[in-house]
N, CA, C and O atoms as CSV, one atom per row, in Angstrom:
chain,resi,resn,atom,element,x,y,z
A,1,UNK,N,N,-33.813,94.074,-4.553
A,1,UNK,CA,C,-33.988,92.653,-4.838
A,1,UNK,C,C,-33.659,92.367,-6.294
A,1,UNK,O,O,-33.823,93.221,-7.166
A,2,UNK,N,N,-33.204,91.179,-6.530
A,2,UNK,CA,C,-32.840,90.743,-7.862
A,2,UNK,C,C,-34.082,90.213,-8.578
A,2,UNK,O,O,-34.698,89.259,-8.103
A,3,UNK,N,N,-34.464,90.814,-9.715
A,3,UNK,CA,C,-35.685,90.361,-10.405
A,3,UNK,C,C,-35.584,88.950,-10.963
A,3,UNK,O,O,-36.608,88.336,-11.263
A,4,UNK,N,N,-34.370,88.420,-11.111
A,4,UNK,CA,C,-34.209,87.065,-11.635
A,4,UNK,C,C,-34.383,86.012,-10.545
A,4,UNK,O,O,-34.497,84.822,-10.840
A,5,UNK,N,N,-34.405,86.447,-9.289
A,5,UNK,CA,C,-34.668,85.529,-8.177
A,5,UNK,C,C,-36.169,85.479,-7.975
A,5,UNK,O,O,-36.794,86.492,-7.661
A,6,UNK,N,N,-36.742,84.313,-8.152
A,6,UNK,CA,C,-38.197,84.157,-8.085
A,6,UNK,C,C,-38.610,83.629,-6.714
A,6,UNK,O,O,-38.574,82.428,-6.446
A,7,UNK,N,N,-39.005,84.573,-5.853
A,7,UNK,CA,C,-39.523,84.219,-4.538
A,7,UNK,C,C,-41.042,84.141,-4.680
A,7,UNK,O,O,-41.681,85.076,-5.162
A,8,UNK,N,N,-41.610,83.013,-4.253
A,8,UNK,CA,C,-43.039,82.771,-4.438
A,8,UNK,C,C,-43.676,82.411,-3.107
A,8,UNK,O,O,-43.210,81.505,-2.417
A,9,UNK,N,N,-44.741,83.121,-2.744
A,9,UNK,CA,C,-45.480,82.778,-1.530
A,9,UNK,C,C,-45.983,81.336,-1.670
A,9,UNK,O,O,-46.695,81.025,-2.625
A,10,UNK,N,N,-45.625,80.463,-0.742
A,10,UNK,CA,C,-45.994,79.046,-0.849
A,10,UNK,C,C,-47.403,78.784,-0.307
A,10,UNK,O,O,-47.561,78.106,0.708
A,11,UNK,N,N,-48.412,79.315,-0.974
A,11,UNK,CA,C,-49.788,79.291,-0.464
A,11,UNK,C,C,-50.367,77.893,-0.294
A,11,UNK,O,O,-51.322,77.719,0.463
A,12,UNK,N,N,-49.820,76.899,-0.971
A,12,UNK,CA,C,-50.303,75.515,-0.822
A,12,UNK,C,C,-49.478,74.726,0.191
A,12,UNK,O,O,-49.789,73.573,0.489
A,13,UNK,N,N,-48.427,75.351,0.718
A,13,UNK,CA,C,-47.570,74.687,1.699
A,13,UNK,C,C,-48.213,74.749,3.091
A,13,UNK,O,O,-48.802,75.765,3.461
A,14,UNK,N,N,-48.102,73.684,3.842
A,14,UNK,CA,C,-48.684,73.638,5.187
A,14,UNK,C,C,-48.092,74.707,6.107
A,14,UNK,O,O,-48.744,75.119,7.066
A,15,UNK,N,N,-46.878,75.159,5.832
A,15,UNK,CA,C,-46.231,76.165,6.677
A,15,UNK,C,C,-46.811,77.563,6.464
A,15,UNK,O,O,-46.758,78.393,7.371
A,16,UNK,N,N,-47.357,77.831,5.295
A,16,UNK,CA,C,-47.884,79.153,4.965
A,16,UNK,C,C,-49.099,79.518,5.820
A,16,UNK,O,O,-49.197,80.649,6.297
A,17,UNK,N,N,-49.998,78.601,6.013
A,17,UNK,CA,C,-51.244,78.895,6.715
A,17,UNK,C,C,-51.181,78.771,8.229
A,17,UNK,O,O,-52.151,79.100,8.911
A,18,UNK,N,N,-50.078,78.311,8.761
A,18,UNK,CA,C,-49.982,78.110,10.207
A,18,UNK,C,C,-49.780,79.432,10.938
A,18,UNK,O,O,-49.003,80.287,10.512
A,19,UNK,N,N,-50.500,79.576,12.050
A,19,UNK,CA,C,-50.325,80.777,12.885
A,19,UNK,C,C,-49.011,80.721,13.647
A,19,UNK,O,O,-48.375,81.751,13.873
A,20,UNK,N,N,-48.607,79.534,14.039
A,20,UNK,CA,C,-47.307,79.378,14.696
A,20,UNK,C,C,-46.646,78.107,14.169
A,20,UNK,O,O,-47.289,77.077,13.966
A,21,UNK,N,N,-45.354,78.221,13.959
A,21,UNK,CA,C,-44.546,77.114,13.446
A,21,UNK,C,C,-43.504,76.793,14.507
A,21,UNK,O,O,-42.904,77.698,15.087
A,22,UNK,N,N,-43.292,75.520,14.756
A,22,UNK,CA,C,-42.263,75.138,15.722
A,22,UNK,C,C,-40.943,74.883,14.987
A,22,UNK,O,O,-40.928,74.597,13.790
A,23,UNK,N,N,-39.858,74.992,15.718
A,23,UNK,CA,C,-38.531,74.728,15.149
A,23,UNK,C,C,-38.438,73.278,14.685
A,23,UNK,O,O,-37.914,73.009,13.604
A,24,UNK,N,N,-38.938,72.345,15.489
A,24,UNK,CA,C,-38.911,70.926,15.116
A,24,UNK,C,C,-39.707,70.668,13.844
A,24,UNK,O,O,-39.309,69.864,13.001
A,25,UNK,N,N,-40.833,71.358,13.715
A,25,UNK,CA,C,-41.656,71.213,12.518
A,25,UNK,C,C,-40.873,71.658,11.273
A,25,UNK,O,O,-40.923,71.006,10.231
A,26,UNK,N,N,-40.167,72.754,11.399
A,26,UNK,CA,C,-39.355,73.233,10.276
A,26,UNK,C,C,-38.273,72.220,9.915
A,26,UNK,O,O,-38.109,71.862,8.748
A,27,UNK,N,N,-37.552,71.773,10.905
A,27,UNK,CA,C,-36.447,70.846,10.664
A,27,UNK,C,C,-36.928,69.555,9.999
A,27,UNK,O,O,-36.234,68.987,9.156
A,28,UNK,N,N,-38.115,69.101,10.386
A,28,UNK,CA,C,-38.638,67.831,9.872
A,28,UNK,C,C,-39.476,67.966,8.604
A,28,UNK,O,O,-39.958,66.958,8.087
A,29,UNK,N,N,-39.663,69.177,8.088
A,29,UNK,CA,C,-40.535,69.399,6.933
A,29,UNK,C,C,-39.834,69.281,5.589
A,29,UNK,O,O,-40.499,69.284,4.553
A,30,UNK,N,N,-38.515,69.177,5.577
A,30,UNK,CA,C,-37.794,69.297,4.314
A,30,UNK,C,C,-36.817,68.159,4.044
A,30,UNK,O,O,-36.289,67.520,4.955
A,31,UNK,N,N,-36.604,67.937,2.755
A,31,UNK,CA,C,-35.508,67.093,2.275
A,31,UNK,C,C,-34.480,68.014,1.633
A,31,UNK,O,O,-34.839,68.987,0.970
A,32,UNK,N,N,-33.215,67.709,1.830
A,32,UNK,CA,C,-32.142,68.479,1.206
A,32,UNK,C,C,-31.991,68.007,-0.241
A,32,UNK,O,O,-31.812,66.819,-0.506
A,33,UNK,N,N,-32.068,68.961,-1.165
A,33,UNK,CA,C,-31.929,68.666,-2.585
A,33,UNK,C,C,-30.507,68.977,-3.060
A,33,UNK,O,O,-29.937,68.254,-3.878
A,34,UNK,N,N,-29.951,70.068,-2.530
A,34,UNK,CA,C,-28.630,70.517,-2.974
A,34,UNK,C,C,-27.969,71.271,-1.827
A,34,UNK,O,O,-28.637,72.011,-1.105
A,35,UNK,N,N,-26.674,71.090,-1.657
A,35,UNK,CA,C,-25.921,71.810,-0.630
A,35,UNK,C,C,-24.948,72.766,-1.315
A,35,UNK,O,O,-24.172,72.372,-2.185
A,36,UNK,N,N,-25.010,74.033,-0.900
A,36,UNK,CA,C,-24.109,75.063,-1.435
A,36,UNK,C,C,-22.915,75.290,-0.514
A,36,UNK,O,O,-21.797,75.531,-0.968
A,37,UNK,N,N,-23.174,75.208,0.780
A,37,UNK,CA,C,-22.144,75.469,1.790
A,37,UNK,C,C,-22.487,74.623,2.998
A,37,UNK,O,O,-23.645,74.558,3.410
A,38,UNK,N,N,-21.477,73.973,3.570
A,38,UNK,CA,C,-21.722,73.194,4.773
A,38,UNK,C,C,-20.530,73.352,5.703
A,38,UNK,O,O,-19.473,72.755,5.498
A,39,UNK,N,N,-20.725,74.161,6.718
A,39,UNK,CA,C,-19.682,74.489,7.678
A,39,UNK,C,C,-20.368,74.598,9.037
A,39,UNK,O,O,-21.591,74.723,9.099
A,40,UNK,N,N,-19.619,74.554,10.098
A,40,UNK,CA,C,-20.232,74.643,11.426
A,40,UNK,C,C,-20.866,76.011,11.692
A,40,UNK,O,O,-21.733,76.131,12.557
A,41,UNK,N,N,-20.436,77.049,10.950
A,41,UNK,CA,C,-20.972,78.393,11.169
A,41,UNK,C,C,-21.791,78.914,9.996
A,41,UNK,O,O,-22.410,79.973,10.106
A,42,UNK,N,N,-21.808,78.206,8.889
A,42,UNK,CA,C,-22.586,78.623,7.719
A,42,UNK,C,C,-23.008,77.401,6.927
A,42,UNK,O,O,-22.178,76.619,6.462
A,43,UNK,N,N,-24.317,77.252,6.783
A,43,UNK,CA,C,-24.871,76.185,5.962
A,43,UNK,C,C,-25.885,76.807,5.018
A,43,UNK,O,O,-26.714,77.618,5.431
A,44,UNK,N,N,-25.816,76.427,3.754
A,44,UNK,CA,C,-26.777,76.890,2.751
A,44,UNK,C,C,-27.206,75.702,1.907
A,44,UNK,O,O,-26.378,74.963,1.374
A,45,UNK,N,N,-28.545,75.531,1.795
A,45,UNK,CA,C,-29.105,74.383,1.083
A,45,UNK,C,C,-30.308,74.789,0.250
A,45,UNK,O,O,-30.949,75.810,0.496
A,46,UNK,N,N,-30.593,73.959,-0.743
A,46,UNK,CA,C,-31.865,73.984,-1.439
A,46,UNK,C,C,-32.683,72.865,-0.814
A,46,UNK,O,O,-32.253,71.712,-0.790
A,47,UNK,N,N,-33.866,73.207,-0.309
A,47,UNK,CA,C,-34.732,72.236,0.358
A,47,UNK,C,C,-36.037,72.072,-0.406
A,47,UNK,O,O,-36.448,72.950,-1.164
A,48,UNK,N,N,-36.682,70.921,-0.190
A,48,UNK,CA,C,-37.989,70.646,-0.786
A,48,UNK,C,C,-38.927,70.183,0.317
A,48,UNK,O,O,-38.605,69.268,1.074
A,49,UNK,N,N,-40.091,70.818,0.402
A,49,UNK,CA,C,-41.081,70.446,1.411
A,49,UNK,C,C,-41.556,69.018,1.158
A,49,UNK,O,O,-41.918,68.661,0.037
A,50,UNK,N,N,-41.550,68.214,2.208
A,50,UNK,CA,C,-41.968,66.813,2.098
A,50,UNK,C,C,-43.455,66.681,1.788
A,50,UNK,O,O,-43.868,65.695,1.177
A,51,UNK,N,N,-44.268,67.655,2.198
A,51,UNK,CA,C,-45.716,67.560,2.003
A,51,UNK,C,C,-46.191,68.077,0.652
A,51,UNK,O,O,-47.012,67.435,-0.003
A,52,UNK,N,N,-45.677,69.245,0.224
A,52,UNK,CA,C,-46.215,69.866,-0.989
A,52,UNK,C,C,-45.208,69.975,-2.130
A,52,UNK,O,O,-45.592,70.229,-3.272
A,53,UNK,N,N,-43.926,69.785,-1.831
A,53,UNK,CA,C,-42.910,69.859,-2.865
A,53,UNK,C,C,-42.379,71.260,-3.156
A,53,UNK,O,O,-41.544,71.432,-4.045
A,54,UNK,N,N,-42.856,72.266,-2.414
A,54,UNK,CA,C,-42.371,73.631,-2.645
A,54,UNK,C,C,-40.886,73.709,-2.298
A,54,UNK,O,O,-40.430,73.078,-1.345
A,55,UNK,N,N,-40.138,74.487,-3.076
A,55,UNK,CA,C,-38.710,74.655,-2.857
A,55,UNK,C,C,-38.429,75.835,-1.931
A,55,UNK,O,O,-39.123,76.851,-1.972
A,56,UNK,N,N,-37.407,75.687,-1.103
A,56,UNK,CA,C,-36.971,76.737,-0.185
A,56,UNK,C,C,-35.445,76.808,-0.215
A,56,UNK,O,O,-34.761,75.785,-0.235
A,57,UNK,N,N,-34.932,78.029,-0.218
A,57,UNK,CA,C,-33.509,78.233,0.002
A,57,UNK,C,C,-33.339,78.410,1.505
A,57,UNK,O,O,-34.052,79.205,2.118
A,58,UNK,N,N,-32.408,77.684,2.102
A,58,UNK,CA,C,-32.201,77.755,3.550
A,58,UNK,C,C,-30.772,78.176,3.861
A,58,UNK,O,O,-29.810,77.723,3.241
A,59,UNK,N,N,-30.676,79.063,4.850
A,59,UNK,CA,C,-29.358,79.434,5.363
A,59,UNK,C,C,-29.370,79.382,6.886
A,59,UNK,O,O,-30.286,79.895,7.528
A,60,UNK,N,N,-28.344,78.755,7.454
A,60,UNK,CA,C,-28.052,78.836,8.879
A,60,UNK,C,C,-26.740,79.589,8.989
A,60,UNK,O,O,-25.755,79.247,8.335
A,61,UNK,N,N,-26.740,80.630,9.833
A,61,UNK,CA,C,-25.545,81.459,9.993
A,61,UNK,C,C,-25.297,81.692,11.469
A,61,UNK,O,O,-26.197,82.099,12.203
A,62,UNK,N,N,-24.072,81.432,11.903
A,62,UNK,CA,C,-23.695,81.643,13.299
A,62,UNK,C,C,-22.473,82.556,13.339
A,62,UNK,O,O,-21.455,82.288,12.700
A,63,UNK,N,N,-22.596,83.636,14.099
A,63,UNK,CA,C,-21.460,84.533,14.302
A,63,UNK,C,C,-20.668,84.037,15.505
A,63,UNK,O,O,-21.242,83.504,16.454
A,64,UNK,N,N,-19.366,84.210,15.465
A,64,UNK,CA,C,-18.532,83.797,16.589
A,64,UNK,C,C,-18.376,84.985,17.531
A,64,UNK,O,O,-17.919,86.055,17.129
A,65,UNK,N,N,-18.760,84.784,18.788
A,65,UNK,CA,C,-18.655,85.818,19.815
A,65,UNK,C,C,-17.486,85.446,20.719
A,65,UNK,O,O,-17.646,84.667,21.660
A,66,UNK,N,N,-16.323,85.996,20.437
A,66,UNK,CA,C,-15.111,85.633,21.164
A,66,UNK,C,C,-15.121,86.115,22.608
A,66,UNK,O,O,-14.441,85.529,23.450
A,67,UNK,N,N,-15.879,87.174,22.917
A,67,UNK,CA,C,-15.886,87.725,24.281
A,67,UNK,C,C,-16.666,86.856,25.258
A,67,UNK,O,O,-16.132,86.413,26.275
A,68,UNK,N,N,-17.928,86.618,24.942
A,68,UNK,CA,C,-18.812,85.942,25.891
A,68,UNK,C,C,-19.125,84.497,25.518
A,68,UNK,O,O,-19.657,83.749,26.338
A,69,UNK,N,N,-18.807,84.105,24.317
A,69,UNK,CA,C,-19.078,82.739,23.890
A,69,UNK,C,C,-20.537,82.445,23.616
A,69,UNK,O,O,-20.906,81.296,23.372
A,70,UNK,N,N,-21.371,83.474,23.654
A,70,UNK,CA,C,-22.794,83.309,23.382
A,70,UNK,C,C,-23.033,83.655,21.913
A,70,UNK,O,O,-23.453,84.766,21.591
A,71,UNK,N,N,-22.765,82.702,21.032
A,71,UNK,CA,C,-22.793,82.954,19.597
A,71,UNK,C,C,-24.217,83.173,19.079
A,71,UNK,O,O,-25.078,82.314,19.264
A,72,UNK,N,N,-24.473,84.321,18.430
A,72,UNK,CA,C,-25.794,84.532,17.827
A,72,UNK,C,C,-25.976,83.616,16.612
A,72,UNK,O,O,-25.038,83.377,15.851
A,73,UNK,N,N,-27.200,83.111,16.448
A,73,UNK,CA,C,-27.513,82.191,15.366
A,73,UNK,C,C,-28.759,82.660,14.637
A,73,UNK,O,O,-29.717,83.128,15.253
A,74,UNK,N,N,-28.735,82.529,13.309
A,74,UNK,CA,C,-29.850,82.975,12.481
A,74,UNK,C,C,-30.130,81.932,11.407
A,74,UNK,O,O,-29.214,81.447,10.743
A,75,UNK,N,N,-31.401,81.596,11.246
A,75,UNK,CA,C,-31.820,80.672,10.194
A,75,UNK,C,C,-32.894,81.333,9.346
A,75,UNK,O,O,-33.777,82.016,9.864
A,76,UNK,N,N,-32.808,81.122,8.036
A,76,UNK,CA,C,-33.738,81.727,7.091
A,76,UNK,C,C,-34.160,80.678,6.074
A,76,UNK,O,O,-33.323,79.938,5.556
A,77,UNK,N,N,-35.459,80.613,5.786
A,77,UNK,CA,C,-36.019,79.738,4.760
A,77,UNK,C,C,-36.770,80.631,3.779
A,77,UNK,O,O,-37.788,81.220,4.144
A,78,UNK,N,N,-36.292,80.745,2.544
A,78,UNK,CA,C,-36.910,81.606,1.531
A,78,UNK,C,C,-37.628,80.720,0.519
A,78,UNK,O,O,-36.994,79.886,-0.127
A,79,UNK,N,N,-38.958,80.890,0.370
A,79,UNK,CA,C,-39.706,80.083,-0.597
A,79,UNK,C,C,-39.417,80.562,-2.022
A,79,UNK,O,O,-39.552,81.749,-2.319
A,80,UNK,N,N,-39.028,79.657,-2.884
A,80,UNK,CA,C,-38.616,80.030,-4.236
A,80,UNK,C,C,-39.337,79.197,-5.286
A,80,UNK,O,O,-39.928,78.161,-4.983
A,81,UNK,N,N,-39.275,79.669,-6.525
A,81,UNK,CA,C,-39.970,79.001,-7.622
A,81,UNK,C,C,-39.136,77.929,-8.304
A,81,UNK,O,O,-39.679,76.975,-8.860
A,82,UNK,N,N,-37.799,78.084,-8.262
A,82,UNK,CA,C,-36.975,77.153,-9.026
A,82,UNK,C,C,-35.551,77.084,-8.463
A,82,UNK,O,O,-35.143,77.906,-7.643
A,83,UNK,N,N,-34.820,76.083,-8.928
A,83,UNK,CA,C,-33.457,75.860,-8.461
A,83,UNK,C,C,-32.524,77.007,-8.844
A,83,UNK,O,O,-31.603,77.327,-8.093
A,84,UNK,N,N,-32.750,77.630,-10.003
A,84,UNK,CA,C,-31.913,78.754,-10.431
A,84,UNK,C,C,-31.986,79.901,-9.421
A,84,UNK,O,O,-30.986,80.575,-9.173
A,85,UNK,N,N,-33.147,80.119,-8.849
A,85,UNK,CA,C,-33.296,81.165,-7.834
A,85,UNK,C,C,-32.470,80.833,-6.599
A,85,UNK,O,O,-31.847,81.718,-6.012
A,86,UNK,N,N,-32.462,79.571,-6.205
A,86,UNK,CA,C,-31.640,79.149,-5.062
A,86,UNK,C,C,-30.160,79.340,-5.375
A,86,UNK,O,O,-29.391,79.780,-4.520
A,87,UNK,N,N,-29.765,79.009,-6.594
A,87,UNK,CA,C,-28.374,79.192,-6.992
A,87,UNK,C,C,-27.953,80.652,-6.859
A,87,UNK,O,O,-26.848,80.946,-6.402
A,88,UNK,N,N,-28.830,81.560,-7.255
A,88,UNK,CA,C,-28.543,82.999,-7.161
A,88,UNK,C,C,-28.523,83.464,-5.703
A,88,UNK,O,O,-27.654,84.243,-5.312
A,89,UNK,N,N,-29.478,82.989,-4.900
A,89,UNK,CA,C,-29.515,83.354,-3.481
A,89,UNK,C,C,-28.257,82.868,-2.765
A,89,UNK,O,O,-27.779,83.526,-1.840
A,90,UNK,N,N,-27.725,81.738,-3.177
A,90,UNK,CA,C,-26.549,81.174,-2.517
A,90,UNK,C,C,-25.317,82.064,-2.660
A,90,UNK,O,O,-24.349,81.915,-1.915
A,91,UNK,N,N,-25.354,82.981,-3.609
A,91,UNK,CA,C,-24.221,83.872,-3.845
A,91,UNK,C,C,-24.352,85.210,-3.106
A,91,UNK,O,O,-23.417,86.012,-3.106
A,92,UNK,N,N,-25.509,85.452,-2.479
A,92,UNK,CA,C,-25.744,86.706,-1.774
A,92,UNK,C,C,-25.211,86.656,-0.350
A,92,UNK,O,O,-25.042,85.579,0.222
A,93,UNK,N,N,-24.949,87.822,0.215
A,93,UNK,CA,C,-24.522,87.915,1.611
A,93,UNK,C,C,-25.712,87.664,2.536
A,93,UNK,O,O,-26.866,87.705,2.108
A,94,UNK,N,N,-25.415,87.405,3.802
A,94,UNK,CA,C,-26.478,87.182,4.788
A,94,UNK,C,C,-27.415,88.385,4.863
A,94,UNK,O,O,-28.633,88.215,4.921
A,95,UNK,N,N,-26.875,89.570,4.862
A,95,UNK,CA,C,-27.701,90.775,4.990
A,95,UNK,C,C,-28.623,90.947,3.787
A,95,UNK,O,O,-29.746,91.427,3.941
A,96,UNK,N,N,-28.174,90.569,2.604
A,96,UNK,CA,C,-29.002,90.710,1.401
A,96,UNK,C,C,-30.191,89.753,1.414
A,96,UNK,O,O,-31.220,90.035,0.801
A,97,UNK,N,N,-30.058,88.631,2.104
A,97,UNK,CA,C,-31.176,87.683,2.191
A,97,UNK,C,C,-32.345,88.270,2.973
A,97,UNK,O,O,-33.480,87.815,2.825
A,98,UNK,N,N,-32.082,89.270,3.798
A,98,UNK,CA,C,-33.137,89.887,4.604
A,98,UNK,C,C,-34.178,90.631,3.772
A,98,UNK,O,O,-35.217,91.018,4.306
A,99,UNK,N,N,-33.928,90.838,2.494
A,99,UNK,CA,C,-34.862,91.564,1.632
A,99,UNK,C,C,-36.014,90.681,1.143
A,99,UNK,O,O,-36.954,91.186,0.529
A,100,UNK,N,N,-35.955,89.389,1.402
A,100,UNK,CA,C,-36.914,88.458,0.805
A,100,UNK,C,C,-37.909,87.890,1.824
A,100,UNK,O,O,-37.606,87.752,3.009
A,101,UNK,N,N,-39.091,87.571,1.328
A,101,UNK,CA,C,-40.089,86.837,2.095
A,101,UNK,C,C,-39.421,85.579,2.637
A,101,UNK,O,O,-38.736,84.871,1.899
A,102,UNK,N,N,-39.618,85.297,3.927
A,102,UNK,CA,C,-38.947,84.128,4.497
A,102,UNK,C,C,-39.534,83.734,5.842
A,102,UNK,O,O,-40.261,84.495,6.480
A,103,UNK,N,N,-39.197,82.537,6.243
A,103,UNK,CA,C,-39.413,82.094,7.616
A,103,UNK,C,C,-38.087,82.335,8.316
A,103,UNK,O,O,-37.024,82.003,7.790
A,104,UNK,N,N,-38.158,82.915,9.505
A,104,UNK,CA,C,-36.932,83.229,10.245
A,104,UNK,C,C,-36.971,82.594,11.625
A,104,UNK,O,O,-38.027,82.422,12.235
A,105,UNK,N,N,-35.797,82.259,12.083
A,105,UNK,CA,C,-35.590,81.748,13.439
A,105,UNK,C,C,-34.293,82.382,13.918
A,105,UNK,O,O,-33.211,82.013,13.459
A,106,UNK,N,N,-34.398,83.328,14.834
A,106,UNK,CA,C,-33.252,84.125,15.263
A,106,UNK,C,C,-32.954,83.909,16.745
A,106,UNK,O,O,-33.863,83.825,17.571
A,107,UNK,N,N,-31.676,83.822,17.059
A,107,UNK,CA,C,-31.253,83.699,18.455
A,107,UNK,C,C,-30.066,84.637,18.670
A,107,UNK,O,O,-28.915,84.201,18.687
A,108,UNK,N,N,-30.359,85.943,18.836
A,108,UNK,CA,C,-29.285,86.912,19.062
A,108,UNK,C,C,-28.545,86.621,20.369
A,108,UNK,O,O,-29.087,85.971,21.263
A,109,UNK,N,N,-27.320,87.099,20.475
A,109,UNK,CA,C,-26.490,86.810,21.653
A,109,UNK,C,C,-27.056,87.398,22.937
A,109,UNK,O,O,-26.782,86.879,24.019
A,110,UNK,N,N,-27.833,88.460,22.844
A,110,UNK,CA,C,-28.393,89.085,24.046
A,110,UNK,C,C,-29.777,88.548,24.417
A,110,UNK,O,O,-30.389,89.040,25.364
A,111,UNK,N,N,-30.273,87.564,23.699
A,111,UNK,CA,C,-31.605,87.016,23.966
A,111,UNK,C,C,-31.532,85.829,24.924
A,111,UNK,O,O,-30.568,85.064,24.926
A,112,UNK,N,N,-32.563,85.701,25.725
A,112,UNK,CA,C,-32.663,84.550,26.628
A,112,UNK,C,C,-33.228,83.327,25.894
A,112,UNK,O,O,-32.957,82.186,26.267
A,113,UNK,N,N,-34.010,83.583,24.857
A,113,UNK,CA,C,-34.557,82.506,24.041
A,113,UNK,C,C,-34.696,83.017,22.598
A,113,UNK,O,O,-34.706,84.226,22.366
A,114,UNK,N,N,-34.801,82.109,21.648
A,114,UNK,CA,C,-34.901,82.520,20.245
A,114,UNK,C,C,-36.245,83.150,19.910
A,114,UNK,O,O,-37.243,82.921,20.594
A,115,UNK,N,N,-36.254,83.947,18.848
A,115,UNK,CA,C,-37.510,84.465,18.297
A,115,UNK,C,C,-37.849,83.624,17.082
A,115,UNK,O,O,-36.999,83.337,16.239
A,116,UNK,N,N,-39.097,83.243,17.013
A,116,UNK,CA,C,-39.530,82.475,15.860
A,116,UNK,C,C,-39.687,81.007,16.188
A,116,UNK,O,O,-39.605,80.576,17.338
A,117,UNK,N,N,-39.911,80.277,15.147
A,117,UNK,CA,C,-39.981,80.659,13.750
A,117,UNK,C,C,-41.178,81.562,13.460
A,117,UNK,O,O,-42.239,81.434,14.072
A,118,UNK,N,N,-40.980,82.475,12.514
A,118,UNK,CA,C,-42.034,83.405,12.116
A,118,UNK,C,C,-41.848,83.780,10.659
A,118,UNK,O,O,-40.734,83.747,10.135
A,119,UNK,N,N,-42.960,84.143,10.000
A,119,UNK,CA,C,-42.888,84.607,8.629
A,119,UNK,C,C,-42.482,86.066,8.634
A,119,UNK,O,O,-43.059,86.874,9.361
A,120,UNK,N,N,-41.493,86.406,7.827
A,120,UNK,CA,C,-41.051,87.782,7.645
A,120,UNK,C,C,-41.492,88.224,6.254
A,120,UNK,O,O,-41.188,87.564,5.260
A,121,UNK,N,N,-42.209,89.345,6.188
A,121,UNK,CA,C,-42.636,89.883,4.897
A,121,UNK,C,C,-43.936,89.317,4.379
A,121,UNK,O,O,-44.341,89.648,3.265
A,122,UNK,N,N,-44.606,88.477,5.145
A,122,UNK,CA,C,-45.839,87.845,4.685
A,122,UNK,C,C,-46.963,88.860,4.530
A,122,UNK,O,O,-47.798,88.711,3.639
A,123,UNK,N,N,-47.007,89.867,5.356
A,123,UNK,CA,C,-48.106,90.837,5.321
A,123,UNK,C,C,-47.769,92.105,4.564
A,123,UNK,O,O,-48.463,93.111,4.713
A,124,UNK,N,N,-46.719,92.083,3.755
A,124,UNK,CA,C,-46.336,93.285,3.002
A,124,UNK,C,C,-47.216,93.470,1.796
A,124,UNK,O,O,-47.041,94.428,1.044
């Protein structure tokens, strides 16, 4: 992990204390502050929680499955301390984002339904 990227547990955010988070709740919880990438298969944004103001780096990533057409999709929300951290995260690969505390929503191509949303790394 990059020590200059400040990932902060959002303990005052309504999403932190919830035992289960719905996809709709996630989608409706944020305002977009900055867009780094906006494509049908890759979106990266800096988001701000509407309730508490905590910042999150968000990525939506979809792989193209040319064989079966069942494209796997992955969404990640990383709670951060400042915009500079989001700027740095925006330059990392999808796999490198997996090292950080985050909310995840995954829909692999072999799944019948998505997993999540769930906190990844919360109990470390």
